[in-house]
A tleap script that builds the chain and sets N, CA, C and O, in Angstrom:
source leaprc.protein.ff14SB
mol = sequence {
  NMET SER ARG GLY LYS LYS LEU ASP LEU PHE
  ILE GLY ALA ASN ILE GLU ASP GLY TRP ASN
  GLU ILE GLU GLU LYS LYS ASN THR SER LYS
  LYS THR VAL LEU SER LEU ASN LYS HIE GLN
  LEU PHE PHE SER LYS GLU LYS ARG ARG GLY
  LYS VAL VAL THR LEU VAL GLY GLU PHE GLN
  LEU GLU LYS ASN ASN ALA GLU GLU LEU LEU
  LYS LYS LEU LYS LYS LYS LEU GLY CYS GLY
  GLY SER PHE LYS ASP GLY PHE MET GLU PHE
  GLN GLY GLU LEU LYS GLU LYS LEU ARG PRO
  LEU LEU VAL ASP GLU GLY PHE ASN PHE LYS
  ALA LYS CHIE
}
set mol.1.N position { 94.546 80.502 107.533 }
set mol.1.CA position { 93.920 81.335 106.082 }
set mol.1.C position { 94.750 82.997 106.342 }
set mol.1.O position { 93.990 83.944 106.543 }
set mol.2.N position { 96.308 83.274 106.325 }
set mol.2.CA position { 97.154 84.845 106.130 }
set mol.2.C position { 96.756 85.707 105.316 }
set mol.2.O position { 96.279 85.321 104.249 }
set mol.3.N position { 96.842 86.987 105.586 }
set mol.3.CA position { 96.473 88.386 105.398 }
set mol.3.C position { 97.670 87.882 103.722 }
set mol.3.O position { 98.631 87.176 103.419 }
set mol.4.N position { 96.953 88.601 103.289 }
set mol.4.CA position { 97.445 89.638 101.849 }
set mol.4.C position { 97.644 88.604 100.624 }
set mol.4.O position { 97.955 89.079 99.531 }
set mol.5.N position { 97.486 87.291 100.755 }
set mol.5.CA position { 97.441 85.919 99.935 }
set mol.5.C position { 95.765 85.857 99.752 }
set mol.5.O position { 94.771 85.849 100.478 }
set mol.6.N position { 96.090 85.820 98.314 }
set mol.6.CA position { 95.114 84.798 97.120 }
set mol.6.C position { 93.763 83.860 97.623 }
set mol.6.O position { 93.909 83.498 98.791 }
set mol.7.N position { 93.269 83.679 97.383 }
set mol.7.CA position { 92.883 82.522 97.155 }
set mol.7.C position { 91.691 82.906 96.864 }
set mol.7.O position { 90.999 83.801 97.350 }
set mol.8.N position { 91.375 81.702 95.515 }
set mol.8.CA position { 91.158 81.504 94.657 }
set mol.8.C position { 89.301 79.725 94.744 }
set mol.8.O position { 89.469 78.657 95.332 }
set mol.9.N position { 88.205 80.038 94.136 }
set mol.9.CA position { 87.949 78.985 94.660 }
set mol.9.C position { 86.956 78.863 93.595 }
set mol.9.O position { 86.087 79.714 93.403 }
set mol.10.N position { 87.135 77.461 92.689 }
set mol.10.CA position { 86.677 77.189 91.720 }
set mol.10.C position { 84.874 76.630 91.523 }
set mol.10.O position { 84.288 75.898 92.320 }
set mol.11.N position { 84.274 77.235 90.218 }
set mol.11.CA position { 83.293 76.660 90.452 }
set mol.11.C position { 82.756 74.924 89.742 }
set mol.11.O position { 82.729 74.414 88.622 }
set mol.12.N position { 82.456 74.566 90.915 }
set mol.12.CA position { 81.875 73.100 90.527 }
set mol.12.C position { 82.692 71.948 91.109 }
set mol.12.O position { 82.417 70.749 91.132 }
set mol.13.N position { 83.867 72.663 91.620 }
set mol.13.CA position { 84.860 72.499 92.872 }
set mol.13.C position { 84.536 71.172 93.449 }
set mol.13.O position { 83.358 71.014 93.126 }
set mol.14.N position { 84.868 70.250 94.040 }
set mol.14.CA position { 84.126 69.324 94.514 }
set mol.14.C position { 84.898 70.160 96.805 }
set mol.14.O position { 85.955 70.548 97.303 }
set mol.15.N position { 83.534 69.962 97.219 }
set mol.15.CA position { 84.025 70.879 98.891 }
set mol.15.C position { 85.265 69.673 99.728 }
set mol.15.O position { 85.806 69.902 100.810 }
set mol.16.N position { 85.462 68.500 98.933 }
set mol.16.CA position { 86.550 68.092 100.198 }
set mol.16.C position { 88.151 68.812 99.087 }
set mol.16.O position { 89.241 68.750 99.656 }
set mol.17.N position { 88.133 69.174 98.211 }
set mol.17.CA position { 89.445 69.751 97.526 }
set mol.17.C position { 89.900 70.448 98.228 }
set mol.17.O position { 91.106 70.391 98.466 }
set mol.18.N position { 88.785 71.693 99.023 }
set mol.18.CA position { 88.992 72.928 99.234 }
set mol.18.C position { 89.802 73.927 98.958 }
set mol.18.O position { 90.384 73.849 97.876 }
set mol.19.N position { 89.993 74.775 99.571 }
set mol.19.CA position { 90.728 76.015 99.324 }
set mol.19.C position { 91.882 75.787 97.604 }
set mol.19.O position { 92.338 74.648 97.504 }
set mol.20.N position { 92.057 76.227 97.081 }
set mol.20.CA position { 93.472 76.325 95.517 }
set mol.20.C position { 94.284 78.216 96.346 }
set mol.20.O position { 93.727 79.104 96.991 }
set mol.21.N position { 95.233 78.111 96.030 }
set mol.21.CA position { 96.058 79.060 97.450 }
set mol.21.C position { 96.567 79.380 95.593 }
set mol.21.O position { 97.023 78.372 95.051 }
set mol.22.N position { 96.509 80.483 94.819 }
set mol.22.CA position { 97.097 81.264 93.415 }
set mol.22.C position { 98.810 81.635 93.900 }
set mol.22.O position { 98.941 82.177 94.997 }
set mol.23.N position { 99.510 81.471 93.446 }
set mol.23.CA position { 100.755 81.540 93.327 }
set mol.23.C position { 101.214 83.093 92.083 }
set mol.23.O position { 101.722 83.093 90.962 }
set mol.24.N position { 100.768 84.132 92.910 }
set mol.24.CA position { 101.908 85.099 91.702 }
set mol.24.C position { 102.902 85.695 92.104 }
set mol.24.O position { 103.106 86.125 93.240 }
set mol.25.N position { 104.073 85.788 90.494 }
set mol.25.CA position { 104.826 86.055 89.768 }
set mol.25.C position { 105.245 87.161 90.441 }
set mol.25.O position { 104.171 87.763 90.476 }
set mol.26.N position { 105.978 87.832 90.972 }
set mol.26.CA position { 106.467 88.909 91.163 }
set mol.26.C position { 107.807 88.792 89.608 }
set mol.26.O position { 108.059 88.038 88.669 }
set mol.27.N position { 108.148 89.677 90.018 }
set mol.27.CA position { 108.901 90.896 88.587 }
set mol.27.C position { 110.122 91.084 89.743 }
set mol.27.O position { 109.939 91.819 90.713 }
set mol.28.N position { 111.652 90.186 89.499 }
set mol.28.CA position { 112.833 90.120 89.800 }
set mol.28.C position { 113.548 90.396 88.132 }
set mol.28.O position { 113.911 89.574 87.291 }
set mol.29.N position { 113.551 91.425 88.117 }
set mol.29.CA position { 114.539 91.744 87.048 }
set mol.29.C position { 115.224 92.967 87.819 }
set mol.29.O position { 114.589 93.867 88.368 }
set mol.30.N position { 116.895 92.838 87.766 }
set mol.30.CA position { 117.394 93.658 88.504 }
set mol.30.C position { 117.306 95.311 88.440 }
set mol.30.O position { 116.518 95.778 87.617 }
set mol.31.N position { 117.812 95.911 88.985 }
set mol.31.CA position { 118.092 97.242 87.681 }
set mol.31.C position { 119.783 96.982 87.476 }
set mol.31.O position { 120.565 96.362 88.196 }
set mol.32.N position { 119.893 97.340 86.852 }
set mol.32.CA position { 121.621 96.911 85.995 }
set mol.32.C position { 122.284 97.736 87.313 }
set mol.32.O position { 121.710 98.194 88.300 }
set mol.33.N position { 122.940 97.742 87.145 }
set mol.33.CA position { 124.537 98.729 89.043 }
set mol.33.C position { 125.717 99.324 88.039 }
set mol.33.O position { 126.518 98.548 87.518 }
set mol.34.N position { 125.771 100.758 87.802 }
set mol.34.CA position { 126.422 101.461 87.144 }
set mol.34.C position { 127.741 101.778 87.979 }
set mol.34.O position { 127.886 101.745 89.201 }
set mol.35.N position { 128.454 102.023 87.209 }
set mol.35.CA position { 130.056 102.105 88.556 }
set mol.35.C position { 129.770 103.666 88.650 }
set mol.35.O position { 128.797 104.100 88.034 }
set mol.36.N position { 130.513 104.476 89.340 }
set mol.36.CA position { 130.049 105.704 90.223 }
set mol.36.C position { 130.983 106.695 89.221 }
set mol.36.O position { 131.191 107.600 90.030 }
set mol.37.N position { 131.674 107.112 88.003 }
set mol.37.CA position { 131.584 107.871 87.219 }
set mol.37.C position { 130.565 107.837 86.421 }
set mol.37.O position { 130.162 108.976 86.658 }
set mol.38.N position { 129.621 107.315 85.446 }
set mol.38.CA position { 128.904 106.844 84.745 }
set mol.38.C position { 127.740 107.545 85.343 }
set mol.38.O position { 126.808 107.826 84.589 }
set mol.39.N position { 127.679 107.823 86.435 }
set mol.39.CA position { 126.473 107.840 87.474 }
set mol.39.C position { 126.083 110.155 86.635 }
set mol.39.O position { 127.113 110.699 86.238 }
set mol.40.N position { 124.765 111.013 86.531 }
set mol.40.CA position { 124.780 111.387 85.977 }
set mol.40.C position { 123.100 112.087 86.775 }
set mol.40.O position { 121.886 112.024 86.580 }
set mol.41.N position { 124.019 112.680 87.659 }
set mol.41.CA position { 123.202 113.613 89.141 }
set mol.41.C position { 122.578 114.552 88.258 }
set mol.41.O position { 123.098 114.523 87.143 }
set mol.42.N position { 121.374 115.612 88.405 }
set mol.42.CA position { 120.422 116.694 88.748 }
set mol.42.C position { 120.443 116.482 90.022 }
set mol.42.O position { 120.625 115.488 90.724 }
set mol.43.N position { 120.180 117.817 90.253 }
set mol.43.CA position { 119.409 118.958 91.337 }
set mol.43.C position { 117.549 119.164 91.213 }
set mol.43.O position { 117.010 118.757 90.184 }
set mol.44.N position { 116.998 119.576 91.925 }
set mol.44.CA position { 115.403 119.478 91.377 }
set mol.44.C position { 115.881 119.635 93.879 }
set mol.44.O position { 116.606 119.345 94.831 }
set mol.45.N position { 114.182 120.591 93.141 }
set mol.45.CA position { 114.289 121.934 94.198 }
set mol.45.C position { 112.711 122.119 94.026 }
set mol.45.O position { 112.267 122.783 93.089 }
set mol.46.N position { 111.745 121.404 95.123 }
set mol.46.CA position { 110.716 121.793 95.803 }
set mol.46.C position { 109.894 121.769 96.812 }
set mol.46.O position { 110.016 121.092 97.833 }
set mol.47.N position { 109.125 122.439 96.567 }
set mol.47.CA position { 108.909 122.369 98.182 }
set mol.47.C position { 107.238 122.255 98.742 }
set mol.47.O position { 106.140 122.809 98.687 }
set mol.48.N position { 107.947 121.146 99.282 }
set mol.48.CA position { 106.825 120.852 100.956 }
set mol.48.C position { 106.371 120.918 101.265 }
set mol.48.O position { 106.780 120.107 102.096 }
set mol.49.N position { 104.635 121.468 102.004 }
set mol.49.CA position { 104.449 122.110 103.024 }
set mol.49.C position { 104.994 123.079 103.748 }
set mol.49.O position { 105.304 123.033 104.939 }
set mol.50.N position { 105.138 124.255 102.748 }
set mol.50.CA position { 106.521 125.196 102.694 }
set mol.50.C position { 107.039 125.301 102.939 }
set mol.50.O position { 107.507 126.384 103.290 }
set mol.51.N position { 107.617 123.949 103.022 }
set mol.51.CA position { 109.696 124.015 103.312 }
set mol.51.C position { 110.307 123.520 101.846 }
set mol.51.O position { 109.928 122.951 100.822 }
set mol.52.N position { 111.826 124.274 102.577 }
set mol.52.CA position { 112.614 123.762 100.848 }
set mol.52.C position { 112.802 121.661 101.512 }
set mol.52.O position { 112.943 120.961 102.515 }
set mol.53.N position { 112.650 121.620 99.974 }
set mol.53.CA position { 113.756 120.884 99.589 }
set mol.53.C position { 114.401 119.901 98.531 }
set mol.53.O position { 113.927 119.744 97.406 }
set mol.54.N position { 115.458 119.296 98.975 }
set mol.54.CA position { 116.584 119.041 97.502 }
set mol.54.C position { 116.635 117.731 97.313 }
set mol.54.O position { 116.818 116.782 98.076 }
set mol.55.N position { 116.318 117.895 95.424 }
set mol.55.CA position { 116.515 116.206 95.806 }
set mol.55.C position { 117.374 116.435 94.415 }
set mol.55.O position { 117.501 117.355 93.607 }
set mol.56.N position { 118.154 114.422 94.653 }
set mol.56.CA position { 119.503 114.616 93.899 }
set mol.56.C position { 119.179 113.509 93.528 }
set mol.56.O position { 118.258 112.943 94.118 }
set mol.57.N position { 120.024 112.708 92.147 }
set mol.57.CA position { 119.149 111.852 91.454 }
set mol.57.C position { 119.698 111.491 90.320 }
set mol.57.O position { 120.499 112.300 89.852 }
set mol.58.N position { 119.470 110.297 89.599 }
set mol.58.CA position { 118.704 109.093 89.270 }
set mol.58.C position { 119.953 108.574 90.784 }
set mol.58.O position { 121.039 109.129 90.954 }
set mol.59.N position { 119.545 107.720 91.456 }
set mol.59.CA position { 121.194 107.414 91.688 }
set mol.59.C position { 120.878 105.201 91.656 }
set mol.59.O position { 120.279 104.493 92.465 }
set mol.60.N position { 121.702 104.792 90.197 }
set mol.60.CA position { 121.476 103.021 90.135 }
set mol.60.C position { 122.149 102.635 90.970 }
set mol.60.O position { 122.978 101.816 90.573 }
set mol.61.N position { 122.182 102.906 92.212 }
set mol.61.CA position { 122.908 101.995 93.281 }
set mol.61.C position { 121.901 101.568 93.742 }
set mol.61.O position { 120.744 101.956 93.583 }
set mol.62.N position { 122.636 100.082 94.813 }
set mol.62.CA position { 121.839 98.836 95.293 }
set mol.62.C position { 121.012 99.369 95.728 }
set mol.62.O position { 120.769 100.379 95.068 }
set mol.63.N position { 119.800 99.132 97.304 }
set mol.63.CA position { 119.907 100.206 98.833 }
set mol.63.C position { 120.212 100.226 99.582 }
set mol.63.O position { 120.239 101.305 100.173 }
set mol.64.N position { 120.649 99.178 100.128 }
set mol.64.CA position { 122.106 98.892 101.313 }
set mol.64.C position { 122.749 100.193 101.202 }
set mol.64.O position { 122.517 101.154 101.936 }
set mol.65.N position { 124.314 100.127 99.363 }
set mol.65.CA position { 124.564 101.581 99.545 }
set mol.65.C position { 124.181 103.027 99.482 }
set mol.65.O position { 124.428 103.949 100.259 }
set mol.66.N position { 123.372 102.982 98.114 }
set mol.66.CA position { 122.384 104.157 99.076 }
set mol.66.C position { 121.957 104.677 100.597 }
set mol.66.O position { 122.144 105.710 101.241 }
set mol.67.N position { 121.387 103.609 100.791 }
set mol.67.CA position { 121.094 104.037 102.368 }
set mol.67.C position { 122.866 104.928 103.327 }
set mol.67.O position { 122.933 106.027 103.878 }
set mol.68.N position { 124.318 103.546 103.091 }
set mol.68.CA position { 124.715 103.835 104.022 }
set mol.68.C position { 124.656 105.273 103.755 }
set mol.68.O position { 124.173 106.144 104.479 }
set mol.69.N position { 125.593 105.482 101.850 }
set mol.69.CA position { 126.068 106.888 101.411 }
set mol.69.C position { 124.755 107.897 101.855 }
set mol.69.O position { 124.768 108.603 100.846 }
set mol.70.N position { 123.711 108.405 102.621 }
set mol.70.CA position { 122.146 108.124 102.208 }
set mol.70.C position { 122.617 108.880 103.817 }
set mol.70.O position { 122.682 110.103 103.939 }
set mol.71.N position { 122.874 108.047 104.803 }
set mol.71.CA position { 123.990 108.886 105.901 }
set mol.71.C position { 124.721 108.668 106.630 }
set mol.71.O position { 124.848 108.477 107.839 }
set mol.72.N position { 125.552 108.732 105.250 }
set mol.72.CA position { 126.941 109.670 105.570 }
set mol.72.C position { 126.884 110.760 105.445 }
set mol.72.O position { 127.478 111.391 106.319 }
set mol.73.N position { 125.810 112.014 103.781 }
set mol.73.CA position { 125.920 113.014 103.491 }
set mol.73.C position { 124.664 113.227 105.188 }
set mol.73.O position { 124.994 114.026 106.065 }
set mol.74.N position { 123.652 112.579 105.288 }
set mol.74.CA position { 122.845 113.561 105.842 }
set mol.74.C position { 124.062 113.907 107.909 }
set mol.74.O position { 123.623 114.768 108.671 }
set mol.75.N position { 124.757 113.475 108.128 }
set mol.75.CA position { 125.043 112.959 109.025 }
set mol.75.C position { 126.334 114.974 108.881 }
set mol.75.O position { 126.604 115.752 109.797 }
set mol.76.N position { 126.808 115.065 107.112 }
set mol.76.CA position { 128.806 115.457 107.109 }
set mol.76.C position { 127.195 117.414 106.900 }
set mol.76.O position { 127.659 118.552 106.977 }
set mol.77.N position { 126.002 117.245 106.730 }
set mol.77.CA position { 125.097 117.863 106.302 }
set mol.77.C position { 124.361 118.241 107.021 }
set mol.77.O position { 123.648 119.135 106.567 }
set mol.78.N position { 124.028 117.712 108.873 }
set mol.78.CA position { 123.057 117.839 110.300 }
set mol.78.C position { 121.844 117.851 109.480 }
set mol.78.O position { 121.143 118.770 109.901 }
set mol.79.N position { 121.372 117.355 108.669 }
set mol.79.CA position { 120.484 117.701 108.411 }
set mol.79.C position { 119.364 116.864 108.229 }
set mol.79.O position { 119.801 115.720 108.356 }
set mol.80.N position { 117.751 116.805 107.921 }
set mol.80.CA position { 116.811 114.432 107.897 }
set mol.80.C position { 116.611 115.554 105.776 }
set mol.80.O position { 116.623 116.640 105.196 }
set mol.81.N position { 116.411 113.500 105.598 }
set mol.81.CA position { 116.556 113.023 104.473 }
set mol.81.C position { 115.851 111.844 104.541 }
set mol.81.O position { 115.655 111.114 105.512 }
set mol.82.N position { 115.360 111.703 102.978 }
set mol.82.CA position { 115.261 110.212 102.848 }
set mol.82.C position { 116.122 109.677 101.445 }
set mol.82.O position { 116.934 110.372 100.833 }
set mol.83.N position { 115.607 107.812 100.987 }
set mol.83.CA position { 116.199 107.943 100.066 }
set mol.83.C position { 114.663 106.537 99.460 }
set mol.83.O position { 114.570 105.364 99.824 }
set mol.84.N position { 113.296 107.673 98.042 }
set mol.84.CA position { 112.590 106.923 98.070 }
set mol.84.C position { 112.990 106.841 96.244 }
set mol.84.O position { 114.181 106.550 96.137 }
set mol.85.N position { 112.620 106.939 95.482 }
set mol.85.CA position { 112.825 105.889 94.306 }
set mol.85.C position { 113.815 105.912 93.261 }
set mol.85.O position { 113.278 106.038 92.161 }
set mol.86.N position { 114.936 105.844 93.217 }
set mol.86.CA position { 116.584 106.204 92.660 }
set mol.86.C position { 116.708 108.203 93.491 }
set mol.86.O position { 117.653 108.952 93.245 }
set mol.87.N position { 115.959 108.440 94.065 }
set mol.87.CA position { 115.789 110.160 93.870 }
set mol.87.C position { 116.407 110.657 96.281 }
set mol.87.O position { 115.655 110.579 97.253 }
set mol.88.N position { 118.163 111.141 96.258 }
set mol.88.CA position { 117.429 111.238 97.819 }
set mol.88.C position { 116.758 112.374 97.719 }
set mol.88.O position { 116.145 112.706 96.705 }
set mol.89.N position { 116.840 113.119 98.887 }
set mol.89.CA position { 115.384 114.268 99.420 }
set mol.89.C position { 116.475 114.406 100.644 }
set mol.89.O position { 116.895 113.664 101.532 }
set mol.90.N position { 116.677 115.584 100.268 }
set mol.90.CA position { 117.295 116.421 101.920 }
set mol.90.C position { 117.033 117.417 101.714 }
set mol.90.O position { 116.883 118.036 100.661 }
set mol.91.N position { 116.893 117.853 103.437 }
set mol.91.CA position { 115.407 118.683 104.169 }
set mol.91.C position { 116.132 120.059 103.746 }
set mol.91.O position { 117.356 120.024 103.615 }
set mol.92.N position { 115.626 120.949 103.584 }
set mol.92.CA position { 116.554 122.742 102.731 }
set mol.92.C position { 117.336 122.426 101.897 }
set mol.92.O position { 117.814 121.326 101.623 }
set mol.93.N position { 117.542 123.801 101.302 }
set mol.93.CA position { 118.238 124.177 100.351 }
set mol.93.C position { 120.032 123.945 100.354 }
set mol.93.O position { 120.887 124.686 100.837 }
set mol.94.N position { 120.166 122.882 99.762 }
set mol.94.CA position { 121.618 122.520 100.796 }
set mol.94.C position { 121.889 122.046 98.793 }
set mol.94.O position { 122.255 120.901 98.531 }
set mol.95.N position { 121.679 122.946 97.779 }
set mol.95.CA position { 122.623 122.135 96.407 }
set mol.95.C position { 124.595 122.899 96.587 }
set mol.95.O position { 125.556 122.369 96.030 }
set mol.96.N position { 124.678 124.035 97.382 }
set mol.96.CA position { 125.728 124.326 97.708 }
set mol.96.C position { 126.770 123.186 98.236 }
set mol.96.O position { 127.961 122.899 98.122 }
set mol.97.N position { 125.981 122.868 98.668 }
set mol.97.CA position { 126.984 122.296 99.919 }
set mol.97.C position { 126.728 120.892 99.805 }
set mol.97.O position { 127.436 120.107 100.435 }
set mol.98.N position { 125.702 120.443 98.996 }
set mol.98.CA position { 126.005 118.714 98.381 }
set mol.98.C position { 126.297 118.836 98.074 }
set mol.98.O position { 127.214 118.931 98.889 }
set mol.99.N position { 126.895 119.180 96.888 }
set mol.99.CA position { 127.513 118.769 95.403 }
set mol.99.C position { 128.731 118.309 95.424 }
set mol.99.O position { 129.162 117.219 95.048 }
set mol.100.N position { 129.804 120.126 96.362 }
set mol.100.CA position { 131.112 119.299 97.186 }
set mol.100.C position { 131.320 117.685 97.050 }
set mol.100.O position { 131.935 116.950 96.277 }
set mol.101.N position { 130.254 117.464 98.525 }
set mol.101.CA position { 130.288 116.115 99.004 }
set mol.101.C position { 130.484 114.984 98.350 }
set mol.101.O position { 131.420 114.189 98.445 }
set mol.102.N position { 129.753 114.965 97.830 }
set mol.102.CA position { 129.103 113.806 96.010 }
set mol.102.C position { 130.097 113.747 95.192 }
set mol.102.O position { 130.547 112.658 94.834 }
set mol.103.N position { 130.668 115.078 94.706 }
set mol.103.CA position { 131.908 114.636 93.704 }
set mol.103.C position { 133.376 114.268 94.880 }
set mol.103.O position { 134.002 113.235 94.645 }
set mol.104.N position { 133.553 114.616 95.349 }
set mol.104.CA position { 134.279 113.588 96.813 }
set mol.104.C position { 133.765 112.173 96.558 }
set mol.104.O position { 134.737 111.439 96.380 }
set mol.105.N position { 132.428 111.401 96.458 }
set mol.105.CA position { 132.172 110.326 96.727 }
set mol.105.C position { 132.998 109.855 95.663 }
set mol.105.O position { 133.863 108.998 95.847 }
set mol.106.N position { 132.641 110.661 93.971 }
set mol.106.CA position { 132.495 110.320 92.745 }
set mol.106.C position { 131.573 110.102 91.742 }
set mol.106.O position { 131.727 109.191 90.928 }
set mol.107.N position { 130.601 110.875 91.723 }
set mol.107.CA position { 129.520 111.625 91.260 }
set mol.107.C position { 129.752 112.375 89.957 }
set mol.107.O position { 130.338 113.457 89.931 }
set mol.108.N position { 129.406 111.935 89.178 }
set mol.108.CA position { 129.503 113.246 88.256 }
set mol.108.C position { 128.201 114.214 88.557 }
set mol.108.O position { 127.538 114.121 89.590 }
set mol.109.N position { 128.010 114.895 87.793 }
set mol.109.CA position { 126.635 115.910 87.354 }
set mol.109.C position { 126.216 116.005 85.733 }
set mol.109.O position { 126.803 115.421 84.822 }
set mol.110.N position { 125.059 116.884 85.604 }
set mol.110.CA position { 125.171 116.575 83.867 }
set mol.110.C position { 125.426 118.214 83.828 }
set mol.110.O position { 125.026 118.938 84.739 }
set mol.111.N position { 126.090 118.681 82.748 }
set mol.111.CA position { 125.943 119.845 83.215 }
set mol.111.C position { 125.207 120.816 83.258 }
set mol.111.O position { 124.055 120.717 82.838 }
set mol.112.N position { 125.795 122.262 83.894 }
set mol.112.CA position { 124.901 123.191 83.761 }
set mol.112.C position { 123.842 123.204 85.539 }
set mol.112.O position { 123.065 124.106 85.850 }
set mol.113.N position { 124.266 121.489 86.728 }
set mol.113.CA position { 123.736 121.690 87.585 }
set mol.113.C position { 124.275 121.741 88.664 }
set mol.113.O position { 123.614 121.984 89.673 }
savepdb mol mol.pdb
quit
């Protein structure tokens, strides 16, 4: 019996029938990927554990493309960060440095952000 699989014992079933494995259907809906000029990004600043974190999003990119972009931006900025739930998180207050880099990549921002 592997971990993570649900088993169901039917009441009144013959012992010879054994255990039956229940298959759960996973949601296979895919996000639509927007072109770069249709992204409307915005900045948000949060404090986590006493340190400032800059959030940028929401990106409608595939995870592989978003990870590549994140890696390139972290290298140019010299900071740490991660990609979670469509938002890129960067360590530090980097709005002024990050905006021109994303505009060069072809992304747009909402007004006043």
